[in-house]
C-alpha positions in Angstrom: 8.3 -20.8 -10.5 10.7 -17.9 -10.7 14.4 -18.7 -10.5 17.4 -17.0 -8.8 18.2 -15.1 -12.0 14.7 -13.7 -12.2 14.7 -12.7 -8.5 18.0 -10.9 -9.0 16.4 -9.1 -12.0 13.3 -8.1 -9.9 15.2 -6.8 -6.8 16.2 -3.4 -8.3 12.6 -2.4 -9.3 11.3 -3.7 -6.0 13.9 -1.7 -4.1 13.7 1.5 -6.2 9.9 1.6 -6.2 10.0 1.7 -2.4 12.6 4.4 -2.3 10.7 6.5 -4.8 7.5 6.1 -2.9 9.3 7.1 0.3 10.4 10.3 -1.4 6.8 11.1 -2.4 5.7 10.5 1.2 8.4 12.6 2.7 7.7 15.5 0.4 4.1 15.6 1.8 5.3 15.0 5.4 7.2 18.2 5.4 4.0 20.3 5.3 1.0 19.1 7.4 -1.2 21.6 5.7 -0.9 19.6 2.5 -2.0 16.2 3.9 -5.5 16.2 2.3 -7.0 13.7 4.8 -10.2 11.8 4.0 -11.7 8.5 5.2 -11.9 5.3 3.3 -14.9 2.9 3.3 -13.5 1.1 6.4 -13.3 4.5 8.2 -9.5 4.5 8.2 -7.7 7.7 7.0 -6.0 8.2 3.7 -3.8 11.2 2.8 -2.2 12.7 -0.2 0.9 10.9 0.7 -0.9 7.5 0.4 -2.2 8.4 -3.0 1.1 9.7 -4.3 3.1 6.7 -3.0 0.5 4.3 -4.6 0.8 6.2 -8.0 4.6 6.1 -7.8 4.8 2.4 -7.2 2.1 1.6 -9.8 3.9 3.6 -12.5 7.4 2.3 -11.6 6.5 -1.4 -11.3 4.1 -1.2 -14.3 6.9 -2.2 -16.8 7.4 -5.5 -15.0 4.0 -6.6 -16.3 3.3 -8.1 -12.9 -0.2 -7.2 -11.6 -0.4 -5.2 -8.4 -2.7 -5.7 -5.4 -2.4 -2.5 -3.3 -4.2 -1.1 -0.3 -5.2 1.9 -2.4 -6.5 -0.4 -5.2 -8.4 -2.8 -2.9 -11.6 -2.6 -5.0 -10.0 -5.3 -7.3 -12.5 -8.2 -7.4 -11.5 -11.6 -6.1 -12.5 -13.2 -9.5 -9.9 -11.1 -11.2 -7.0 -11.9 -8.9 -7.7 -15.4 -7.6 -5.7 -17.2 -10.2 -2.7 -14.9 -10.3 0.5 -16.9 -10.2 2.7 -13.8 -9.6 1.8 -10.4 -8.2 3.0 -7.4 -6.2 1.2 -7.0 -2.8 1.7 -3.4 -1.7 1.0 -1.0 1.1 2.2 2.3 -0.2 2.1 4.0 3.2 1.7 1.7 6.2 1.1 3.6 9.4 -1.0 6.5 8.1 -2.2 7.2 11.6 1.5 7.5 12.7 2.2 9.7 9.7 -0.6 12.0 10.8 0.7 12.0 14.4 4.1 13.1 13.1 6.0 10.4 15.0 8.0 9.1 12.0 6.9 5.5 12.4 5.6 4.7 8.9 6.8 2.4 6.1 6.5 1.4 2.5 5.7 -2.4 2.1 6.1 -4.3 -1.1 6.0 -8.0 -1.4 6.4 -10.2 -4.5 3.9 -13.1 -4.3 4.3 -16.3 -6.2 1.3 -18.7 -5.9 0.1 -16.7 -2.9 3.4 -17.1 -1.1 5.8 -14.2 -0.5 9.1 -14.9 -2.3 10.7 -11.4 -2.1 10.0 -8.3 0.1 11.2 -4.9 1.1 10.1 -2.6 3.9 11.4 0.9 3.6 11.4 3.3 6.6 11.9 6.6 4.8 12.3 8.9 7.8 15.2 6.7 9.1 16.6 5.9 5.6 16.5 2.2 6.4 15.6 -0.6 3.9 14.9 -4.2 4.9 15.1 -6.8 2.2 14.4 -10.5 2.1 14.2 -13.3 -0.5 12.7 -16.7 0.3 15.5 -19.0 1.1 18.0 -16.2 0.7 18.0 -14.6 4.2 17.0 -11.0 5.1 19.2 -7.9 5.3 19.2 -4.3 6.4 20.7 -1.6 4.3 21.1 1.8 6.0 21.6 5.3 4.6 19.0 4.8 1.8 17.8 8.4 1.6 14.4 9.1 0.0 15.0 9.8 -3.7 12.4 10.4 -6.4 14.8 9.3 -9.0 16.3 6.3 -7.2 17.9 3.9 -9.6 20.0 1.4 -7.6 21.6 -1.5 -9.4 21.7 -5.0 -7.9 25.4 -4.5 -7.0 24.7 -1.2 -5.2 21.8 -2.7 -3.3 23.8 -5.7 -1.9 26.9 -3.6 -1.2 27.2 -2.9 2.6 23.9 -4.5 3.6 23.9 -6.5 6.9 22.4 -9.9 7.4 19.6 -10.1 10.0 19.3 -10.6 12.9 21.8 -8.0 14.1 21.5 -9.0 17.8 21.4 -12.4 19.4 18.5 -11.6 21.7 20.3 -12.8 24.9 18.9 -10.2 27.3 17.4 -10.7 30.7 14.2 -8.8 29.9 12.1 -10.0 27.0 10.7 -7.1 24.9 7.1 -7.3 23.6 6.0 -5.0 20.8 2.4 -3.8 20.5 0.8 -1.4 18.1 1.1 2.2 19.2 -2.4 3.2 17.9 -4.4 -0.1 17.6 -4.4 -1.8 21.0 -7.5 -3.7 22.2 -8.6 -5.3 25.5 -7.4 -8.6 24.1 -3.9 -7.1 23.6 -3.8 -6.1 27.2 -5.1 -9.5 28.4 -2.4 -11.3 26.3 0.3 -9.1 27.8 -0.9 -9.8 31.3 -0.9 -13.6 30.6 2.8 -13.2 29.5 3.6 -11.2 32.6 2.4 -14.1 34.8 5.4 -16.1 33.5 7.8 -13.3 32.7 7.1 -10.5 35.3 9.9 -8.2 34.1 9.0 -8.2 30.4 9.2 -4.8 28.7 6.4 -3.5 26.5 7.4 -1.5 23.4 4.8 0.6 21.5 5.6 1.0 17.8 3.7 1.9 14.7 3.5 0.3 11.3 5.2 -2.8 9.9 8.4 -1.5 11.4 7.6 -3.9 14.3 8.4 -6.8 12.0 11.8 -5.1 11.2 12.6 -4.7 14.9 11.8 -8.4 15.4 14.0 -9.4 12.5 16.8 -7.3 13.9 16.5 -8.9 17.3 15.7 -5.5 18.9 12.4 -6.9 20.2 11.4 -10.5 20.9 7.6 -10.8 20.5 4.7 -9.0 18.9 1.0 -9.6 19.4 -1.7 -8.1 17.2 -5.4 -8.4 18.1 -6.8 -5.6 16.0 -7.6 -5.5 12.3 -4.9 -5.8 9.7 -4.8 -6.6 6.0 -2.6 -8.9 3.9 -0.5 -6.0 2.6 0.3 -5.0 6.2 2.0 -8.4 6.9 3.3 -10.1 3.8 6.6 -8.3 3.4 7.3 -8.2 7.1 6.5 -11.8 7.6 9.1 -12.9 5.0 11.7 -10.5 6.4 11.1 -11.9 9.9 11.1 -15.6 8.8 14.3 -15.2 6.8 15.9 -13.8 10.0 14.9 -17.0 11.9 11.5 -15.8 13.4 8.0 -16.8 12.8 4.4 -15.5 12.5 1.4 -17.5 13.5 -2.3 -16.9 13.7 -3.9 -16.4 17.2 -5.2 -18.7 18.7 -5.0 -21.4 16.0 -1.2 -21.1 15.5 -1.4 -21.6 11.7 0.5 -19.8 9.0 -1.1 -16.6 7.5 -2.7 -17.1 4.1 -2.6 -14.7 1.2 -4.8 -13.6 -1.7 -7.9 -14.8 0.1 -11.3 -13.6 -0.9 -11.4 -11.6 2.4 -8.1 -9.7 2.6 -8.3 -9.3 6.4 -5.8 -11.2 8.5 -6.7 -13.1 11.6 -5.1 -12.0 14.9 -1.5 -13.1 15.1 1.7 -13.3 17.2 5.3 -13.0 16.0 8.5 -14.3 17.6 12.0 -13.3 16.9 14.7 -15.9 16.4 15.8 -15.9 20.0 12.4 -15.3 21.6 11.9 -17.2 24.9 8.2 -16.3 25.3 
């Protein structure tokens, strides 16, 4: 089991890898003619930004000698990874559809997994220069003003300076706010919302792309999130820890169990998330 000293040692590479990947993404984002869009085997899009962010993270985290399971390296066989005690679980560009739409709602997700449990995580939102950080049992934090930088080299002291503990808001508002995916809603999503409306007629629905929804839950900006369309483990691991360390929770739907990681099938079940002060 990694100790506090080791976690402190691993935070800068975790943080800097995300910032550098964000810089690679934003460089492509400036020019839509350079996106180089193609389709993966599951018919989801991949762009040059996805590939460059993956390459950046792989090269920067390589010296840690910790193996990497990434969305853009998903062909790794279960037999090779099933007994990993420690690994990075990475989505180099979460929200590729939102990236292509040009709405700025995309993130870099990196989770440090120990015995298939997330023990450290960052979600970087490069367009908004916001970094969300969490350690298991060590709370979660927001650091703002983290501009994309291909040469990012933050020290531990620089990372923790000025960050704010989550949640930022106590959630004591009259209208509960429910987040849904901007681009991946299903009939089951709408049915779930209507069931909530029967008890809370004035709830507000917020459409949002990528794992940024987990961050808004951790902040206390939104109260609830339902997902009834496909996601993978790298879509949720970092966000789930950031949310839980801010007092929230994620549970499978309808079973209500915790999400599992490093499974043979990397797909998640449907799930719901609740912020710390959620009343739904």
